[in-house]
Each structure stands twice: as C-alpha cells, then as structure tokens.
ROPATOR-352902 format. One record per atom (N, C-alpha, C): residue in three letters; z, y, x. Coordinates in steps of 0.2 Angstrom, whole numbers, plus 5000, padded with zeros to 4 digits. Layout:
<pts>
alaZYX ...
</pts>
This chain:
<pts>
met500049945004 met500050005000 met500050065004 ala499650115003 ala499550175007 ala500250215006 ser500450255012 ser501050295011 ser500850355007 arg501350375004 arg501350435000 arg501150495004 ser500750545001 ser500550605004 ser501150655004 ala501150705008 ala501650755008 ala501750785001 arg501150794998 arg501150824991 arg501550784986 glu501450714986 glu501750674982 glu502450664983 val502650664989 val503350664991 val503750724988 ala503450784989 ala503750844987 ala503750844979 tyr503250824976 tyr503250824969 tyr503750784966 glu503850724969 glu504350674966 glu505050694968 thr505150724974 thr505750754975 thr506050804971 ile505650854970 ile505750914966 ile505850894958 arg505450844956 arg505450824949 arg506150784948 ser506350744953 ser506950714952 ser507550754952 arg507550814956 arg508050854956 arg508050904950 ile507550914947 ile507550944940 ile507750904935 ile507550834935 ile507850794929 ile508550784930 thr508850774936 thr509550764937 thr509950824936 met509650884935 met509950944934 met510250974941 asp510050944946 asp510250974953 asp509851044953 leu509251044950 leu508951114949 leu508951124942 lys509251184940 lys509351194933 lys508851244930 pro508651244924 pro508251294921 pro508351364923 gly507851394925 gly507951464928 gly508051474935 asp508251414939 asp508351424946 asp507651444949 glu507651484954 glu507051504958 glu506951454963 leu506251434964 leu506051394969 leu505651424974 asn505851424980 asn505551464986 asn505151404990 asp504451414990 asp504051364993 asp504151355000 arg504351415003 arg504451405011 arg505051375012 glu505551385009 glu506251355010 glu506251275008 leu505851265002 leu505851195000 leu505351155005 ala504851185008 ala504451155013 ala504851135019 gln505251185021 gln505651175027 gln506151115026 glu506451115020 glu506951065019 glu506650995019 leu506050995017 leu505750925017 leu505350905023 gly505350955027 gly504950945034 gly504150945033 ile503950975028 ile503150975027 ile502951055027 ser502251055027 ser501951125027 ser501951155020 arg501851215020 arg501851255013 arg501351235009 thr500751215012 thr500151195007 thr500351135003 pro500551085005 pro500751025000 pro501251044996 met501751084998 met502251104994 met502051154988 arg501551194989 arg501251234984 arg500851194979 glu500551144982 glu500151094978 glu500651054973 ala501151034976 ala501651004972 ala501951044966 leu502051114967 leu502351154962 leu501751164957 ile501151174959 ile500651174954 ile500651114949 met500751054952 met500750994948 met501350994943 leu501951024946 leu502551034941 leu502351084936 asn502051134938 asn501851184933 asn501451154927 ile500951114929 ile500551074924 ile500951034920 ala501451004923 ala501950954919 ala502450994915 his502351064915 his502851104911 his503551094914 met503651084920 met504351074923 met504551144927 val504051174929 val504151244932 val503651294929 val503851354930 val503451414928 val503251454934 ile502651464934 ile502351504940 ile502151574937 lys502451624940 lys502151694937 lys502051734944 pro501451764944 pro501251814950 pro501751864950 gln502051884956 gln502451934957 gln503151924954 ser503251864951 ser503951854949 ser504251784952 gly503751744955 gly503951684958 gly503951624954 thr504251574956 thr504251504953 thr504951494951 his505051474945 his505651454942 his505651384938 val506251354938 val506251294934 val506151314927 ala505751274923 ala505651284916 ala506251264912 pro506351294906 pro506851274902 pro506551204899 ile507051174895 ile506851114892 ile506451124885 asp505851104885 asp505451124879 asp505551074873 leu505851094868 leu506051054863 leu505451024859 lys504851064859 lys504251044855 lys503950984859 leu503950994866 leu503650944870 leu504050884870 met504750894870 met505150834869 met505050794863 glu504950824858 glu504850784851 glu504150744852 met503650774855 met503050744856 met503150684861 glu503550684866 glu503650634870 glu504050574867 gln504550594863 gln504850544859 gln504450504854 phe503950534851 phe503550504846 phe503150454850 ala502850474855 ala502450434859 ala502750374862 arg503450384864 arg503850324867 arg503950274861 phe504150304855 phe504350264850 phe503750214848 thr503150244847 thr502550214845 thr502450154850 leu502450164856 leu502250114861 leu502850064862 glu503450084862 glu503950034863 glu504049994857 lys503950014851 lys504049974845 lys503549914845 glu502949934847 glu502349884848 glu502549824853 ile502849844859 ile503049804864 ile503649754861 leu504149784858 leu504649744856 leu504449694851 asn504049714846 asn503749664841 asn503449604844 arg503149614850 arg502849564853 arg503349504856 ile503949534857 ile504449484859 ile504949464854 arg504849494848 arg505349484843 arg505349404841 gly505949374841 gly505949304839 gly505749254844 arg505649284850 arg505349234855 arg505749234861 leu506349264862 leu506649264868 leu506949194869 thr506949174876 thr507349114878 thr508049134879 ala508449074879 ala509149084880 ala509249124887 glu508849114892 glu508949144898 glu508749224898 gln508249234894 gln508049304893 gln508549344889 glu508849314884 glu509449344880 glu510049354884 ala510149304889 ala510749314893 ala510649374898 ala510049384900 ala509949444905 ala510049514901 tyr509849514895 tyr509949574891 tyr510649584890 arg511049534888 arg511749544887 arg512149554894 leu511949534899 leu512249554905 leu512149634907 asn511549654905 asn511449734905 asn511849764901 leu511949744895 leu512449774890 leu513149774893 glu513349724895 glu514049714898 glu514149764904 ser513649764908 ser513649814914 ser513749884912 tyr513449904906 tyr513449974904 tyr514149984901 arg514449934897 arg515049944894 arg515649954900 gln515549914905 gln516049924911 gln516049994913 leu515450024914 leu515350094916 leu515650144911 glu515550134905 glu515850174899 glu516550174900 arg516850114902 arg517650114902 arg517950144909 asp517450164913 asp517750184920 asp517350254922 pro517650304919 pro517350374921 pro517350394928 asp517750354932 asp517850374939 asp517350334943 ala516950284940 ala516550244944 ala516050284949 glu515950254955 glu515450294959 glu514750294957 asn514450354957 asn513750364955 asn513650344948 arg514150354944 arg514250324937 arg513550344933 glu513450414933 glu512850434928 glu512250404930 thr512050404937 thr511450374939 thr511450304937 arg511950264938 arg511950194937 arg511850184929 met512150224925 met512050214918 met511350234916 leu511050284919 leu510350294917 leu509850234919 asp510050214925 asp509650154928 asp509750094923 leu510350084921 leu510450024916 leu510050034909 asp510050094907 asp509750114901 asp508950104902 asn508750124907 asn507950114909 asn507850044909 ala508250004913 ala508149934913 ala508149894907 phe508649914902 phe508649884895 phe507949894892 his507649954892 his507049964889 his506449944892 arg506449934899 arg505949914903 arg505849834902 arg506349804901 arg506349734901 arg505849704896 ala505749734890 ala505249704885 ala504549714888 phe504449774891 phe503849784894 phe503649724900 gln504249714903 gln504149664909 gln504049594906 leu504349574901 leu504249514898 leu503549504895 cys503249564893 cys502549564891 cys502049574897 gly502249574903 gly501849584909 gly501549654909 met501849704906 met501649774905 met502149824908 glu502549804913 glu503049854915 glu502749914918 glu502149914921 glu501849974923 glu501750024918 his501650004912 his501550054906 his502250084905 phe502750054906 phe503450084905 phe503550134911 asp503350114917 asp503450154923 asp503050224922 his502450214920 his501950274919 his502250314913 met502550284908 met502750324903 met503350364905 leu503850334909 leu504450364911 leu504250424916 ser503750414920 ser503550464925 ser503150524922 thr502950514916 thr502550574913 thr503050604907 phe503550574905 phe503950614900 phe504550654904 gln504450714904 gln504850764908 gln505450784904 his505350814898 his505850844895 his506450804892 ile506250744889 ile506750694887 ile507150664892 glu506850654898 glu507250634904 glu507750684906 arg507550744906 arg508050794907 arg508650794902 leu508550784896 leu509050784891 leu509450724892 arg509250674894 arg509650614895 arg510250624900 lys510050664905 lys510650684910 lys511150724906 phe510950764901 phe511450804897 phe511850754893 ser511550704890 ser511850654885 ser512450624888 leu512450604894 leu512950574897 leu513650614897 gln513550674896 gln514150724896 gln514350744889 thr514050714884 thr514150724877 thr514450664873 glu514750674868 glu515050624864 glu514450574861 glu513850594861 glu513350554859 glu513150494863 asn513350504870 asn513250454875 asn513650384873 lys514150394869 lys514550334867 lys514150284863 ser513650314860 ser513250264855 ser512750224858 val512650234865 val512050204868 val512150124868 cys512750104870 cys512750024871 cys512749994864 ala513050024859 ala513049994852 ala512249994849 ala511950054851 ala511250054849 ala510850004852 his510949994859 his510549944862 his510749874859 thr511349864857 thr511549794854 thr511149784848 arg511049834844 arg510749834837 arg509949814839 ile509649844844 ile508949834845 ile508949764847 leu509349734852 leu509349664854 leu509449614848 glu509849634843 glu509949584838 glu509349584833 ala509049644833 ala508449644829 ala507849604832 val507849614839 val507349574842 val507449494842 leu508149474841 leu508249404841 leu508149374834 arg508449414829 arg508449384822 arg508149434817 gly507949494818 gly507749544813 gly507049544811 ser506849584806 ser506249584804 ser505849644808 glu505249654807 glu504949714810 glu505249774807 glu505449784801 glu505749844798 glu506449854802 asp506749794802 asp507449804806 asp507349834813 leu506849804816 leu506749824823 leu506549904823 ser506149924819 ser505849984819 ser506450034817 arg506850014813 arg507450064811 arg507950064817 ala508050014820 ala508550014826 ala508350054831 leu507650044833 leu507350084838 leu507350164837 ser507150174830 ser507050244828 ser507750274828 asp508250244826 asp508950274826 asp509150294833 his509050244838 his509250254845 his508850314848 leu508150314847 leu507750364851 leu507850434848 asn508050434841 asn508150494838 asn508850524839 arg509250494842 arg509950514844 arg509850574848 tyr509350584852 tyr509250644856 tyr509350714852 lys509250714846 lys509250774842 lys510050794842 leu510450744841 leu511150764842 leu511350784849 ser511150754854 ser511250774861 ser511050844862 val510450864859 val510150934859 val510650984857 glu510950964851 glu511351014848 glu512051024852 gln512250974855 gln512850974859 gln512751014865 ala512150994868 ala511951024875 ala511851104874 arg511551114868 arg511351184867 arg511951234866 gln512551204863 gln513151234862 gln513451254869 arg513351214874 arg513551234881 arg513151274885 his512451264884 his511951294889 his511351314884 pro511451364880 pro510851384876 pro510251404880 glu510351434886 glu509851464890 glu509451414893 tyr509651354893 tyr509251294896 tyr508651274891 phe508651294885 phe508151264880 phe507651324877 thr507151294875 thr506651334872 thr506351294866 glu506251334861 glu505851294855 glu505151274857 gly504851324861 gly504251304865 gly503651294861 thr503051304864 thr502451284862 thr502051264868 val501551234868 val501151214874 val500851274876 arg501051294882 arg500851354885 arg500251344890 pro499851394891 pro499351394896 pro499551384903 val499251344907 val499451334914 val499151384918 asp499651414922 asp499451464927 asp499351424934 his498751424937 his498751384943 his498851424949 arg498951494948 arg499051534954 arg499751524957 ile499851534963 ile500551534966 ile500551574972 
</pts>
C-alpha cells in the first residue's frame, strides 16, 4: 500500500482534532503553524484546509483567515438520513441469521461498553467508548463483507461525528448500550419493522444530544444551509 501524502496526513490529522473537539468551532487555523507542527510544507497544508473547507469542517474567508466551522445541523440531519437508510439495509441482511459465535461477539462489545459506563475514571474512556460504538455498528457491515462501506461512510460524515463527542458528556449517552441491545435483539428475533424502529430510535437520539449540547455551547452550532465553497486561501 502506498504511503499517505503530506496532504492526506494533514487532512486526517486536522479532521480528527476537529471531531474530537481538540479544535473547537471558531478556533483559528494558521497554515504556517500547523505545517510546522506536522513537519510538512505549507502547500500540502493549504491543500488539506481546502479539502476541509469542501467538507464543511472549516471556513476560509479572504482577509479573515481560516476557522473551524460550527456544527451544521442541516448537514447533520442529511448525514443521519443517509446512515439510517444504508445501515437498515445491511442489518436486514443479517437479521435472523447470526451464529452463536457472532452473537457472542456482539454481546462482548455490549459488556465492554457497560464496563466503561460504570467507570468514569477509565483511561481514554471517551475514545474507547466511541471505538466500541463504531465497532458495534461496523460489525454488520463486516459480516456482509462490506466493511469498507461503513469506513467510507464514517470518513465522510463530519457533523454527526462531532456531535458524538458531545453526547458522551450528556445524559443522553446513558441510552447507548440499551439502544444497542434493542438493535441486537431485533436482529436476532425481530421483524423488519422492529429492526427499523430500534435503529431509528437509536440514530435519532442525536436530536436530544443537540439540545443538551446547545444549552452549554450555543455558539458551536448553526442551523445551516449548504454554503458555497470558497477555494481561495
């Protein structure tokens, strides 16, 4: 496999820092400082920022600089609809067909998540919970031999991923394990309608997380519309 270009490294590094809220909405991004930090030239850094602008994760304005974009609620809703549509199809492909070994792997994921819920002082707790959450949803794609579709989906959904970081700090986070359990039970023994309802209830919980997060940081969000992309930097 070819090594990643400097532009790709810069893009993925900054994207990750935005999603994990290490870089927060409104923070200024200096291409010279970021390039020095990553040990690359300014050209691939500028290219990475343009890519992030296209992805609606940063805002580039001439004479005003580059800043981390707010979380766009309109785009978030579009992302969730696309995810629900795809994941529902994948889950229905494995509904009623799990082996005992596959079910056990799901339940191990659930128990690992519960342990972290009970231990607020666990090392790297938030990152590990996000990883377990992703692993739960990815497993169905993997069982269908379509894990690359999940990875691509996750890499292109920007705004909902940023909110998930917030959700770990709200009361709504406590519903994750129970929601995953309902999805698994629907996969094991439920109808297509049961599965659709369990998945919809789970994915739509972000609306409650939004309200809680906006109470703390209203400046981090925008109702949003798909804005024109400014390629200048």
